[in-house]
N, C-alpha and C positions, 0 to 999 in steps of 0.2 A: 712113396714112392717106390719104384722095382729098378732092381738091379738091373741093366743093361748090358747086353753081351751082342757080342759078333750073332750066336745061331737066331737074335730076334732081328737080323734082317738077311736080306737076300741079296748076298754079295756077289751072284754072277754075271758076267759082263753085261749079257742081256738085258739085267734089271738096273745096271748103272746109272741110271737116271731117277728112276725109283727112288733110290735110297738118298739120293743129294748127293752124293761122291763118295771118296774112300777117305773124308777126312778123321771118321770114327778109328779107324786101323792107328791114323798117327797119335789119335789121343788115348788110345788104348797099350801102343807101345809106350807111351811116354808117363803114362800113370800108374798108381799102384790099385785106383778104385774108381770107376768111375757110372752111371747113372743118368737117370731120367725122372723128373718131376713132370707128372701131367698137371697142366691148368685147367680145370673145371670149365672156365670162359672158352676154351679152346688153346690150341698151340702147344709146347712144352719146353723145359728149362733142361738143360742137361749139364751138367756137372763131373768134376773129374778131381783128382785129390794126385798131383802130381810130384814125383818121382825128386828125391831132392838134387 
């Protein structure tokens, strides 16, 4: 499992479509921790621990 940070993404407006949108900003703002688990078969699982 790898910790997901905004530094892992290119958040410039030119690369907006390459990152799938700005949803991770919302996840990071509402959560105490978030990350991604890469699936060996392809794809990934993104998780977050939400603030109460």
